[in-house]
N, C-alpha and C positions, 0 to 999 in steps of 0.2 A: 447625063447626071454625073459623068466622068469628067466632063468640061467644066462644070460649076466647081468641083474639087480642086481642079487644076488653077482655076482662077483664085479661090479664096487662098490656097497655099501659098502662090505667088505674092498676092497682098500681105500675108502674114510673115512671109520672109522679107520683104520690102520694109513692112512695119517694125520689124526685129532691128533690122539695119539702121533705120532711122533713130530707133531707141538708143542703140548702142553709141551711135554719132552722138548723139544729144548728151548722153552721160559723159562721153568723153570731153565735149566741149564745156559742159557744166563743172567737171572736174578740173579742168585746166583754168577756168576763169576763177574758180574759187582759190586754186592755189597759185594764182599769179600776183604779181605787186600792184595790181591796178587798185584805184580808189574804190572805197564801199559803192559809191554810185555807179562806176564804171562797172564793177561786179554785178550789180544787182541790175543794170541795164542790159548787159549781154546775156543775163540768166532769164531775165523777164522775155526778151526778145525770143531766146531759144526754146524757152518753156510754151510761149503762146503761139509762136509760128515756128514750127520745128525744122521744116525743110528750107523756108526762107533764112530763117535766122543761122542755120549751119552754113548755108553758103555765104551769108554775109560775113559770119565770123571769120570763115577760113579766107575771105577776099580782103576784109577790111579792118581785122584786129589787131594786126601788127603784134604778132604772136611772140617773135623772137624778142622784142624789146621789153615785153612784159613778163613773158616766162623765162627770166634769167636764173632762177634758182634750179631749173632741172630741164632737162630735155622734152620737146614738145612730143606727145605721144603719137600724131599721126602725120 
């Protein structure tokens, strides 16, 4: 019984971390100087595919070019 509690707690922590990273990405996208379609595309990708969307965003989004108004959060 203790083993099942450990697994569910670990999954909850991982899920919480993914949610936090999703919110960071969506906040950065909405505050960037991207076009509306670019903002919508990145937001939908992260919303529907959270883990893959986060990875793709951090690898291919060219954050420094589009976030010139403020410093990137992560």
